[in-house]
C-alpha positions in Angstrom: 27.7 -4.8 -8.9 29.6 -1.9 -6.8 29.2 0.6 -9.7 25.2 0.7 -8.9 25.2 1.8 -5.9 24.1 5.1 -4.3 26.5 7.4 -2.2 25.1 4.9 1.2 26.3 1.4 -0.7 23.1 0.1 -1.1 21.6 -0.1 -5.0 20.7 2.6 -6.5 16.7 2.7 -6.5 16.9 4.3 -10.2 18.6 0.4 -11.4 15.7 -0.9 -9.5 13.3 1.4 -11.9 15.1 0.4 -14.9 15.2 -3.7 -14.4 11.2 -3.1 -13.3 10.3 -1.6 -16.1 12.0 -4.3 -18.5 10.0 -6.5 -16.1 7.1 -4.8 -16.9 8.1 -4.5 -20.5 8.6 -7.9 -21.1 5.0 -9.0 -20.1 3.7 -6.6 -22.3 4.9 -7.1 -25.7 4.3 -11.0 -24.8 1.0 -9.9 -24.4 0.3 -7.3 -27.0 2.6 -9.6 -29.6 4.5 -6.2 -30.4 5.7 -3.1 -29.8 5.1 -1.2 -26.7 5.8 1.7 -24.8 5.9 2.9 -21.3 3.6 5.7 -20.7 3.0 6.1 -16.7 4.6 5.1 -13.3 2.1 4.8 -10.4 2.6 4.3 -6.4 6.6 3.3 -6.6 7.2 1.7 -3.4 11.1 1.4 -1.8 10.3 -1.3 1.3 14.0 -2.3 1.9 17.2 -1.8 0.5 18.9 -4.2 -1.7 22.5 -4.5 -0.9 26.1 -5.6 -3.3 25.4 -9.5 -3.8 22.4 -9.5 -3.3 19.8 -11.7 -6.0 17.3 -9.2 -6.8 13.9 -11.2 -8.4 11.2 -9.6 -10.3 7.8 -10.4 -10.9 5.1 -9.2 -13.2 1.4 -9.2 -13.2 -1.5 -7.9 -15.7 -3.9 -5.9 -13.8 -6.2 -4.0 -16.6 -5.6 -4.1 -20.2 -8.4 -1.5 -22.3 -8.6 -1.1 -26.0 -4.4 -0.1 -26.2 -2.8 0.2 -22.9 -2.5 -2.3 -20.0 -2.0 -1.8 -16.4 0.9 -4.1 -15.2 2.1 -4.8 -11.5 5.5 -5.7 -10.1 7.3 -7.2 -7.4 11.0 -7.0 -6.7 12.6 -9.3 -3.7 15.8 -9.9 -2.4 17.6 -12.6 -1.1 21.0 -12.4 0.3 23.7 -15.2 -1.2 23.8 -17.2 1.5 20.0 -17.6 2.3 16.7 -19.2 1.5 14.2 -15.9 2.7 13.8 -13.4 0.6 12.7 -10.1 1.2 10.5 -7.8 -0.7 12.0 -4.8 -1.3 10.5 -2.5 -3.9 6.9 -2.3 -6.5 5.1 -0.5 -8.8 2.7 -0.8 -11.3 3.6 0.3 -15.0 0.8 1.0 -17.7 1.6 0.4 -21.2 0.3 1.4 -24.8 0.7 -0.6 -27.6 2.2 0.7 -30.8 2.2 0.2 -34.3 5.5 1.0 -37.1 4.2 4.5 -36.8 4.3 4.3 -33.2 0.3 5.3 -32.6 -1.5 3.2 -30.8 -2.8 0.2 -32.0 -5.9 -1.9 -30.3 -4.4 -5.4 -28.5 -7.0 -7.7 -29.7 -9.1 -10.2 -27.9 -6.8 -10.4 -24.7 -4.2 -12.0 -25.9 -3.0 -9.8 -29.0 -4.4 -12.0 -31.5 
């Protein structure tokens, strides 16, 4: 939307980052079967601009998991309204930690949260 643009008229990078964090968080919560928090962001790269009106899709994949944390890769692609071709626009690696009701790290059991 136009309200999400930078002074050059492209979509603001902070908006993309927020959407990527949401995508990674959804996967982290599913894996941990509970609350998780973002603790780090590595390797953010902006590959191409997103224009007002483009459709943006986000793809999250689990890269690795420790006792309480997981690294999740997120990639974003854009597609113009009238074309089928997609263009990679950004990617990053997020680290999440599973937390308990006291907001302390908790184990992620058996790799699938069970």
